[in-house]
Structure formats: structure tokens, C-alpha cells
N, C-alpha and C positions, 0 to 999 in steps of 0.2 A: 881464557883458561890455559894453563900450561900443563904438561904431562899427559896423563891418560885422557881420552875423549870425554867430553862433558856428559855424554849419554850414560856413563856409568853412575852418575848422580841420580839418574831418573828411576822412578819406581816402575811398576808394571800394572797393566789393567787385567781385570778378571770379569768375564761376563757372568752376570747374576740376575736372577728373576726377582722382581719386586713390583707390587702394584699391578700385576698382570702384564708387565713389560719386561723385556730383557735389556739390561743396561750394562755399561762398562764402568766398573768400580775401580778406583785408583788405590793401589797399595804402595805406600812410600817405602823407600829403602831405609835401613837403620841409620841412626846418627852415630858418629859424625859423618859429614859428607865425604864421598870419595869421587874424584881426587880431593885431597885436603883443601881447605879454604885458602885462598890467596889473601892473606891478612895485610900484606904490605900497603896496598892502597887504602886500607881502612885504619891504619895506625894513627893518623892525625885525628880522625873522628873519634877513635877509641880513646885517645888521650884527652880530648876535650870532654867527652862524656864522663870519663873517670874523674877528672878534676871537678866537674860540676856536681857529680855525686858526692865527692869528698867534702866539698864546701857545704852542701846541703846537710850531710850527716854531721859535720862539725857544728853547724849552727844549731841543729836540733838538740845536741847534747849540752849546749851552752844556755839554752832557754830555760827559764825558771819552771815552766810548766810543760814538759815534754808530752805528758799524757793528754793535755788539752789539745795540743797541735795534732797529735795522732788522731784524737777523737774526731776532729773536724776534717782532716784530710781523708780519712777512711770514708767518711760520709760523702764528701765531694766526689770521690772516685766512684762510690756506689751509684750516685745519681748519673754521672757521665756514662758509666758502663751500661747502666740500664737504659739510658736514652738511646744508645746505639742500637738497642734491640727493640725500640719502638715505644717505650713508656713515655708518658708526657709529664711525669713528676719532675719538680725542680728541687733544688736544695732547700728553698724555703718550705716547700711542701713537707719534706722529710723532717725538718727541724720542728715544724709546727705539729706534725704527727707525733713526734717523740715527746714534745712538751705537753701534748694533750689538751690544748684549748678547744673550745666548742667550735671554733671557726676552722678547725683542721680540714684539709682537703679530703676527697673521697679516698677510701682506704685501699682499694685494689692495687693501683700502681705503686702507692707508697709502701705497702706491705712488701712488695717485691724488692724495692730498694732497701728496705730495712733488713730483709733476709740476706742481702749481699753484705751488709755491714756485719751481721752475725757470722756469716761464713768466713769472712776475712779474719775476724777476731778469733774465731775458733781455730783456724789454721795456724795463726801466730802463737797461740797458747800451746798448741799441740807440738810445735817444733821443739819445745823443751824436753819432750819425752818420745817423740816419733819423728824420724826423718821424712822428707818429702817422699811420698810413695803412692802407689795406686790406692792403698787403703785410706790415706789421708785425703786424697782427692775425692774419693767416694763419700767420706764423712762431710767434707765441705759442700759437696754437691747436694747431699741430703738436706742440709740447712738452707742452701740457696733456693731450692725448689719446694720447701716444706709447705708453702701456701701460695695462692695466686696462680697465675698462668704457669703451667708446667707441673703443677702439683700432682697431676694424673699421669705424668710421664716417667714413672719409676725413679723418684729421687734417690740418689745414693747407689744406683745400680747401673752398670754398663749395659748398653743396649743389646738386645737379642735379635733385633730386626735391622734390615737395611734402611738407611736414611739417605736423604739427598738435600742439596742446598740450591736455592734458586729455582725458577721455573714453576710451572703449575702441576707438574707430574714428573715421575722419574724419567720419562723419555725425553723431556726437554730441560732437564736440570742443568744448572751451570757447573755443578761439581757433585760427584758421587763418591763418598768416602769408602774405605775398605769394608767388605762384608764382615759380619760378626766373627766368623771363624778365623779370618785373616787379621781382624782387629785385635784379637787376643794376643797374637804373636807380636804385632806392632806395639801394643802396650807393654808387653814384657821387655821388648827392646828399649822402649822409652825409659822405663824404670832403671834398666841397667845403665843407660847413658847418664841419668841423673846422678847415679852413685859412683860412676867411674871417674878417675882422675888421671888416667894414663896419657890422655891427649894433651893435657896441660893448656887447654883453651882458656882465654881470659873469661872471667865470670859473666861479663856483659855479653860476650859472644855466645856463651852457653845459653844464657837466658833467652836471647833472640832465636836461637835454634829450637829451644824447647817449645816456645810459643807456637811457632809455625807447625812443628811436628804434631803438637797436641790438636791444633785446629784442623790439620789434615786428617788425623785419625778420627776426630769427631766422635768420641766414645760414648757420649750420652744421647738420649733421645731428645733432650732439650737442655738449654743452659750452657752449651759448650763455649760460646763466646765469652760469657762472664767468667767461667771457670778458667779459660785459657788466659784471660787478662790477669786474674788473681795469681796465676802460676808465676808470672814474671816477678812480681814483687816478693812473693813468698820465697822463690829460689834465691834472690839476692839477699834476703834476710837470713836464710838458712846458711849461706856461705859467708856471712859476716861482712858483706859489702855495705849493707845498711844496718844500723843499730835500731833504727825506727823505720817502719814501712811508709816512708813519705814519698816514694816515687810511684806515680800512677800514670800510665800511658794512654788511658782512655781518651783524654783530651786530644792528644796527638792523633790517635787513630780516628777520632770523631772528626777532627778538623780536616784531615786528609783521607777521608774514607774511601774514595775511589782509588787513590794510590795504594792504600793499604790492601784492598782486595785484589787489585791488579798484581801487586808484588807477591802476594801469597800464591796466586795462580802461576806466576812465572817461575817460582821455585818448583812447583809441581810439574810444570810442562817443560821447563828448560834447565832446571837445576841452578837457577840464578840466585844462589844464596848471597853472594856479595852485594847485589843490588838491594835485596831486602835488608841486609845488615847496615848498609849506609842509611837507609830510611829509619831503621830502628835506633841506631846510635844518635842520629840527629834528633830524634824524639826524646831520647834520654837527656841529652844536653839541654834542649829547650825546656823540657818539663822540670828538670832539676833546678835550672836557673830561675824559672818562674816560682817554683816552690820556695826557693831561698828568699827571693824578694818578698813574697807573701808572708813568710815566717817572720822576717825582720820587721815588716810593716805592722803586722799584728802585735808583736811584742812592744813596739813603740806606742801603738794606740793604747794598749792596756796600761802602760806606765803613765802615759799622759792623762788618761781619764781618772786613774786612781789619784794622781796628783791634783787634778781639778776638784775631786770630791774632798780631799783633805784640806784644800785651801778655801773651801766654801764655808762661810760662817753659819749657814743654815743647815748644814748636813749633820744628821744624827748618826750615831754608830750603826743604826739599822740600815742606813743608806749604803754603806760599804758592804754590809751583809747581803743585801739584795743585789748590789753590783757584782759581787763575787759569784753569783749564779749565772750571770750573763755570758761569760766566755764559753760556757758549756751549753747553755740554753738561751740563745739570743732572742727567743720569743718567750715572753713571760706573761702570766696573768696573776691577778691577786691570789686566786685559789692555789695555783701551782707554787707561788712563792711562799704562801702560808705553809703548805705541805712540806716544802724543802727546808725552811728555816725554823719553823715552830713559832714564829712571831704572829701577833694578832693581825686580823685584817686591817684595822685602822692604822697600825704601825706600818704595815706593808704599803698601804695606799699613800701614806705620808712619804715614805721612802721613794716610791715610784714617782710621786709628784716632784720631789727634789731632783730626781734623775732626769725628769722631763725639763725642768727649769734649767738644768745644766746642759741640755742639748744631747744627753746620752741616750735617753729613751724617747720613742715616738709612738703614740697611739695609732694603730693602723686600721681599726674597724669602723670608726666613726659612730659607734653605738654608745648608748648610755649604760648598758649592762653587758656582761661577758666581754669586757674589753681585752684586747691583746696588745701588748707593747713590744716594740722591736728595737734591738740594738743596731740601728741602721748603718752606722759607720763601720761596724765590724762585718755586718752582712755584705756590705758593698765590696769589701776585700775578698770575702769568701765566694761571692757570686761570680766574680770575674766577668761581669756583665754579659757580653755576647756569648760566652762559652756556656752559660747556663740556660740558653734557649733549648727547648726540646727539639727532637728531630722527628717530626711526625711521619716522614717518608722513609725512615731508616729501615723499617721492616720490609719495604718494597724491594730492597736489594736481594733479599732471600738468603743472605749470608749470616745474619745475626745470630740466631739460636745455635 
């Protein structure tokens, strides 16, 4: 660091009583960091991240069905973000849950993931009439925790009690956020930083700062990790950096989970903002490039399969009608297709049979009744194989909620 000593970037500790113990709670300083960030070593990474985001944003506006791409990417992010906090639901589980087949997985974990989707979409809609604010964060949190685990943790309200992260009790916690009275001041300062433009910081740098500050304040009794990850994409959309919210960093945070938590702590303990921002910008670049490749691969697949149907001598008009359901609902049953198209069950069954013959649909239950058909080639792209495995030990870190 240059200029003033790094210690001026540090917050301070306050002794507070909770759970019958006295602990040292951390109160972060307001943003932006003081002394100012040394951006010179970050400029190359920042340029790469900006170019990757621009390419992703450009391709999203060229695709015929932007809404569809958004639909799936929000769901993929919901799964990954929830897995970080210990759910075992996969993307397949969520899509089957939404499609409503009788073979859908248990509802508890999937409902939590579904809430994440609803919270993200609510936030995006509200940006048309309300800036990012503490009010909007509370609204999104109320949806995020409206059912499932955390529904009894005051959804939509900032905490009134002391919380802690990691450990079995306050006394051996890995990190203790600010007490409620100090938290209110921290949140007010955070909202001011969201709205100020005097520092002229690049948008990606601002988003990286916001995420850490929110996680350090930890203003809710539960769901802070998910809300903090939502905040990144929401802020970039609000600033016009993304026209569609296709950047989701949960995969990067999940893949490098130990580094993620270590770097958050180093910001708090040493004011090491630049090290965190290197990690953050690398994640933006990697994630945006992967999303670009997936978007173009998906678009090519849809064009290819529609051409395959059109070239098939046995394909009836109903076949393309059923196919048109699949990009949004890659799991389908006869009854769900009847409900969505208005076609008769025999017509639907015939169309499904033609799609099976063309290798587009695959029956996945092995049953004679209540069969479920999957658009496997599409799902393979969305699953991103190893990245869709749940993280059963994620909650053991104690940092998730």
C-alpha cells in the first residue's frame, strides 16, 4: 500500500453480550476504502472482465429468445447459490419441480431454490421503479425466505439480535458481525455508497466492494449469503453494465470456496481489498466467458433441432408445438404438454414419440404410466456436469447463511 497506513482501512471491535457470552463484534468502516484502492495492478484484470461482460451482453441481445436464456440462467444461479448454503437440490430437481411431474423431487430444498428465482426476478422488475436500496433488499429477502428453512427468521426484516458465523457458539465463532445498533449505521453508509458517484470507481470494482461490505454487515438473521450474491448482479443491471442479468458468480465462489472465505476475512483483518478484487474480477471473466459459450451453444442446438424436425417426413405440426415447450420446460409429461398446448393426449403422445425418434426427447422414468421425458442434449449444456453436484459439506464452514 502507498500513502496512509493500511490500518485506516480497518474497522473496530465492540464487546457485546450474546448467548450468555461476551464476544468481540466487528464494525467495518464505510466504503470506499481509505486509503483509496490501488487500481493500477488491477487494470489488466479489470479490462479482461469488462471485455468478457461486454461480449456476453452483446450476444444476449442478438439471441432470438433473450427471455429464455434469462429464465434458465436465473435458475442455474439459484441452484448454485443454494448449494453453497447446504441444499442438495440440482437444476434437474428445480426444473422437474416447476414442470410438476409426479416424479418431482422432495419439495423442501427445491422450494428454497424456487424462492431464490422469485426474489431475483422481483428485484429486476422493481429496478424500473425503485433504485437499489435497503427497502428493495428487504423486499427481496422476504421472498427469499418466505418458505422452507429460514421462514421463521423474520423474512424481510433486518435482525434485532446479535448473530455470528462459524463455530458452535458465539465464543468460538469464526466471525461476529456488528451489533444491531451499529449495524443500522453500517447499512445507512452502505446505501449512501450505492447511490454516490463522486468516487468514479469502475462499476465492477463497486460491485465487488458492495458484496464484501454486505456480507460483513450480515444484516439478516438468515439468507445473507444468497442476498449478497444477488446484490452483485442486481447492481450491475441497475448501472446498465448488463442489459440482461446473465452474470452469476456463485459457481466461482462455490468452486473456490476456501479462497472466497479467506479473502473476505483478509479484507476485515488487514484491509486487503486489492487481493479480494483480483479474485472477484477473475471470477467475472471466467463466468462471463463460460456464459457466452453456453449461450451460443444453446442457440445452435435449438436451430439444429428445429431444422431436424422440419426435415422429418413424419413430423406433424404438433411436433414443433411440443418442441417449442422444451426450451423453457426441458422436462415434459403428456399431461403438462396437454395443459400448455391445448392439444389432445393422443396428439401429444404422437408428437412426443416423433421427438423420441429424432433423438430429441428421452424417457427417464422407465415406467408405463406417469412418464417423464427429458430434453437431454439441452440439459447437458445447462448442467455443466461437475458444477451441478451438490455440496453436502458446505454448511459445515459456518459461513453460508
